[in-house]
C-alpha positions in Angstrom: 38.8 118.9 75.8 38.9 120.1 72.2 36.4 122.9 72.9 38.4 123.9 76.0 41.5 124.4 73.9 39.5 126.2 71.1 38.0 128.6 73.6 41.3 129.0 75.6 39.6 127.8 78.7 41.2 125.5 81.3 39.4 122.4 82.7 40.4 120.4 85.7 40.7 116.8 84.5 42.0 114.2 87.0 43.6 112.2 84.1 47.0 110.5 84.4 49.8 111.8 82.2 49.4 108.7 80.1 46.2 110.0 78.6 48.0 113.0 77.1 50.8 110.8 75.9 48.3 108.5 74.1 46.6 111.6 72.6 49.8 112.5 70.7 50.8 108.9 70.0 53.6 108.6 72.7 53.9 105.3 74.5 53.1 105.2 78.3 55.9 103.8 80.5 56.6 102.6 84.0 56.3 106.1 85.5 52.8 106.4 84.1 51.8 103.0 85.6 53.3 104.1 88.9 51.2 107.2 88.8 48.0 105.2 88.0 48.6 101.9 89.8 51.6 102.3 92.2 51.3 98.8 93.8 51.3 97.1 90.4 54.2 99.2 89.3 56.2 98.2 92.4 55.5 94.5 91.6 56.7 94.9 88.1 59.8 96.8 89.2 60.5 93.9 91.6 60.5 91.5 88.7 62.8 93.8 86.7 65.3 94.1 89.5 65.2 90.5 90.5 68.7 89.1 91.0 68.6 85.3 90.5 72.2 84.8 91.7 71.4 86.7 94.9 68.1 85.1 95.5 69.3 81.6 94.6 66.3 80.9 92.5 64.9 81.6 89.0 62.4 84.4 88.5 59.8 82.1 87.1 60.0 79.8 90.1 59.5 82.8 92.5 56.7 84.7 90.8 55.1 81.9 88.7 53.8 84.5 86.3 52.7 83.9 82.7 52.1 86.4 79.8 48.5 86.9 80.9 46.5 89.5 82.7 43.2 89.1 84.7 40.3 91.2 83.5 37.1 91.7 85.5 33.9 92.4 83.6 30.5 92.5 85.2 31.8 90.6 88.2 33.4 87.8 86.3 37.2 87.5 86.0 38.7 86.2 82.8 42.3 85.7 81.7 43.6 87.5 78.6 46.9 86.6 76.8 49.3 89.5 76.4 50.6 87.8 73.3 49.7 84.6 71.4 50.0 81.6 73.6 50.8 83.8 76.6 49.1 81.5 79.1 51.9 78.9 78.4 54.8 81.3 78.5 56.4 82.0 81.9 58.0 85.3 82.7 61.8 84.8 83.0 64.8 87.1 83.3 65.2 86.9 79.6 61.7 88.1 78.7 60.6 90.1 81.7 61.2 93.5 79.9 58.9 92.3 77.1 56.3 91.3 79.7 56.4 94.7 81.4 56.1 96.5 78.1 53.1 94.4 77.0 51.5 94.8 80.4 51.7 98.6 80.3 50.5 98.6 76.7 47.5 96.5 77.6 46.7 98.5 80.7 46.7 101.9 79.0 45.7 101.0 75.4 44.6 97.6 74.4 41.9 97.0 77.0 40.2 100.3 76.0 41.0 100.6 72.3 37.4 101.5 71.3 37.1 104.2 73.9 40.5 105.7 73.1 39.6 105.8 69.4 36.4 107.7 70.1 38.2 110.0 72.5 40.8 111.0 70.0 38.2 111.3 67.2 36.2 113.7 69.3 39.3 115.8 70.1 40.3 116.0 66.5 36.9 117.4 65.6 38.0 120.6 67.3 41.8 120.5 67.1 44.3 119.8 64.3 46.0 116.9 66.1 49.0 116.6 63.7 49.8 120.2 64.3 49.6 119.7 68.1 51.8 116.6 67.9 54.4 118.5 65.9 54.5 121.5 68.2 54.0 120.2 71.8 55.2 117.6 74.2 52.6 115.7 76.2 53.4 117.9 79.2 52.7 121.0 77.1 49.4 119.4 75.8 48.3 118.8 79.4 49.2 122.4 80.3 47.3 123.6 77.2 44.2 121.8 78.3 44.4 121.9 82.1 46.7 124.8 82.7 49.9 124.8 84.7 49.8 122.9 88.0 52.7 124.8 89.6 51.8 128.4 90.3 54.0 131.4 91.1 51.7 134.1 92.6 54.6 136.6 92.6 54.2 136.5 88.8 50.5 137.3 89.2 51.3 140.3 91.3 53.9 141.6 88.9 51.6 141.2 85.8 48.3 142.4 87.4 46.5 145.4 85.9 44.8 147.9 88.2 41.8 150.0 87.4 39.3 152.6 88.8 41.6 154.1 91.4 43.9 151.2 92.4 47.6 151.3 91.5 50.5 148.9 92.1 51.8 151.1 95.0 48.6 152.1 96.7 48.1 151.0 100.3 45.2 148.6 99.5 47.3 146.7 97.0 50.2 146.5 99.4 47.8 145.0 101.9 46.4 142.6 99.4 49.7 141.2 98.2 51.1 141.0 101.7 48.1 138.8 102.6 48.2 136.7 99.5 52.0 136.1 99.3 53.1 136.2 103.0 50.1 135.0 105.0 48.0 132.6 102.9 48.8 129.0 102.1 48.7 127.5 98.6 45.1 126.4 98.9 43.9 129.9 99.8 45.8 131.4 96.9 44.2 128.9 94.5 40.8 129.7 95.9 41.4 133.4 95.2 42.5 132.5 91.6 39.3 130.4 91.1 37.2 133.1 92.6 38.6 135.7 90.2 39.1 133.7 87.0 37.0 130.5 87.3 40.0 128.2 87.4 42.9 127.5 89.7 45.3 126.8 86.9 47.7 129.1 85.0 48.2 129.4 81.2 51.0 127.5 79.5 53.5 130.3 80.2 52.5 130.7 83.8 50.6 133.3 85.8 52.7 136.1 84.2 50.7 135.6 81.0 47.3 135.8 82.6 45.5 139.1 82.2 44.4 139.7 85.8 42.6 142.9 86.6 42.0 144.3 90.1 39.3 147.0 90.1 38.3 149.4 92.9 34.6 148.9 93.5 33.7 151.9 95.6 34.4 152.4 99.3 32.5 150.3 101.8 33.7 148.3 104.8 30.5 146.2 104.8 30.6 144.9 101.2 32.5 141.7 100.1 34.8 141.5 97.1 33.2 140.2 93.9 34.5 139.1 90.5 33.8 138.9 86.7 35.4 135.5 85.9 34.8 135.9 82.2 37.2 138.8 82.2 39.5 137.7 85.1 38.5 140.7 87.1 38.6 141.0 90.9 36.5 143.8 92.3 37.4 145.0 95.8 35.9 147.9 97.7 38.4 150.3 99.2 38.6 149.2 102.9 39.8 151.1 105.9 42.2 148.4 107.2 44.1 145.3 106.3 42.2 143.3 108.8 38.9 144.1 107.1 40.4 143.3 103.7 41.7 139.9 104.9 38.3 139.0 106.6 36.2 139.9 103.6 38.5 138.3 101.1 38.6 135.0 103.1 34.8 135.1 103.4 34.4 135.6 99.7 36.7 132.9 98.4 35.5 130.3 100.9 31.8 130.8 100.1 31.9 131.5 96.4 29.7 128.7 95.0 26.1 128.1 95.1 24.6 131.6 95.2 26.0 133.7 92.4 29.1 135.4 93.9 31.3 134.1 91.1 
């Protein structure tokens, strides 16, 4: 992750947002647990919302839960106290918020303290973490590492650079952007971005800040488009029709791994 930031390269990490919060010393919350373990989060929310007067019973009598959590290691399940003497303390309406806070803290931090410490230490070998913490929120840190998840391909069209014969108003580029913006779905657009840049994510400021170059690569209705991902360059031969352009683009982006096209 540190090297990715240092080299201004995005990496697709399937991490929950809590990881980026922990990286800059922010506390995970119920929304993070809901993203990671939705069923558990729903159970905890039920406990928080429990109305003893409406239910006609005390919370501890209904859920029978103590300040403990079950942990499985190598097939064996053990019980861990969330605080000293937790196995003897029942969750009630008076202490349920404390229980939820301790449960979330254990889930995201305490049960993996050693791994988190090594993770942060490795990141700090490349990045000045105090500077990052002072300048960015956890959402911005995630975007810095993984790129923006939400993409506006209209911004990519408006900021694209054209070379070797292509211009913003030439017929080929009108065909191209009509296909990309009006015909293709989000998955196809992301495939085109990956094919051209090596990543389906945008920089922190969106696709408008990505230097994207479209180069005319001769004139040949038989050749497929190609790319130089290191330079964010898409190379397209000049085709005789929009149908040929569409067909060759879709062939290229759908078969772009395994044999050197990217």
